[in-house]
N, C-alpha and C positions, 0 to 999 in steps of 0.2 A: 504494500500500500504506500509505503514511503516513496518509492520510485514513481509510482503512478501520479502522485501529487506533484512531484518535481518535474515531470515530463511536460514539455511545452511544444507547441507546433507553430508553424508560420506558413503563410501562403504568399507566393510571389506571383503577381498577375503579369504574364508575359504578353498579353494582348495589347497592341498599340492603341493609343487614343484615337477615336474617330472624330474628325473635324468635318462638319458639314459645310460644303462650299457650293455656292450657286452657279448654275450654268452661266457662262459668259464672263465670270470674274477674271480679272487680269492679274494673276499672282506675281508676275514679274514686271509690273508697270514701273516700279522703282528702278529697274534695270534698263528697260527699253523705252520708257517714256509713255506718254498718252498715245492711244491708238490714232493712226492716220485715217481721217474720214473725208470723203468727197461725195457729197450728196448729189452732185451734178452727174456723176458717172453711173451711179446706181448699180454697181456690181455687187452681187451677193454670193456667198458660198455657204451652203448647208453642209454641216459636218455630222455624220452619223457615227456614233461611238459604239464599240462592242459592249457586250454584256459582262465582260470579264474584268474590266478595270476602268478607273477614271483616267482622264488624259488632259495634259496641257499641250495645246497645239500652238506653234508659232508660224506665222505667215511672213515670209522674207522676200523682199524685192530682189530679184536676181541681178539686176544691173548695179544697184547701190549696196547690196548685201545688208540692207537695213531691215530690222524686224519692225513690221508695221502693225501687227496684232499679236497678242498672246492671250489665249482664252482657255479657261477650264471647262471641260465637258464631262459631266457625270456619266458613269457607265450605263449603257442601255438607253441613252437619250440622244437627242439631236440638238444642235445649236446652229443658228444662222448668223454669220458675220455680215453686217449690212454696210453699204456705201463704201466699198473698197475702191481706192483710186485705180485708174487704168494702169496696167503694167504687166510685167512678166514675173511670176512668183514661183517659189517652191516652198514646201512645208517640212517641218520637223515636228515630231511629237514624242512626248515623254509620258509614259503610262505607268500605272501601278495602283496600289491600294493603300488606304490609310494615309491620306494627305496630312501633313503637318506644316503649318506656316512657320513654326519655330525650328524646324529641322535645318541644321546648318550643313550644307553640302561641302564636299572636299575642296571646292573652288571658291569658298567664302560667299556662297549664294544662299539666301534664306528661302526656305520653302521647298518641300519635296515629298516624295512617296516613301513610305516606310517598308513596304513589302511588294513582291512580284513586279519589280521594275523592268521596263522594256523601253528602249529608246530607238526610234527609227527616223529615217529621212527618205524623201524621194530620191531615187537613183539620179546620178549626175545629169542625165539628159531629160528627165521628167520635169515639166514645168506646167504652170497654170497661166494661160494668157487671158487677161481681162481687157476688153477694149470698149466698154460702155454697154450698159444695160444687159449684163450677163447674169444668169443664175446657174451656178454649178452645184453639183452634189458630190461629196466625197464620203467614202466609207473608210473607217480606220480598222477594218478587219477584212480577212480574205473573202472574196466572193468568186463564184464560178464565172469563168470568162472575164475576170478582171483585167484591166488594161494598164495598170501602173506597177512599175517595179520599185521596190523599196530596199534599203540597206540598213543594217544595224549600225548604230554609232555609239560612242561613249558619251558620258555625261559632259565631259569637257567639250566635245564636238557639238553637243546640243546648244551650249551657251556660247 
């Protein structure tokens, strides 16, 4: 009985904290600045995300290499970026689960996924050309007869 009274137990919760983030939130606005918007061009891109993980997608002007949008898209949902200026673009996306705004990444960037991380980009020759009044639809998961090639990249290459 003496040992039973002295016995103690403890429990460590290894589940990461779940932070709820709204679709369209720009988690890296502090890094890339405010989104570039041009209402006269009226180019929109609908992004359909997989059911497996949340995603941060960045839209990059191929000519200037400037990130013009960075948006958070919850798993199993769609989000439409509105009023994108004319241009030639490519995308990169950073996916995972359990987003944390407080997570410090190894390149001194705040905010990231805690589990199941995947980082991809359009292959070198894949681009999105917007020339006024375009509505495009992108899927961030494999589809049969898909027409876009992607490459895995590192976190440093994402930023």
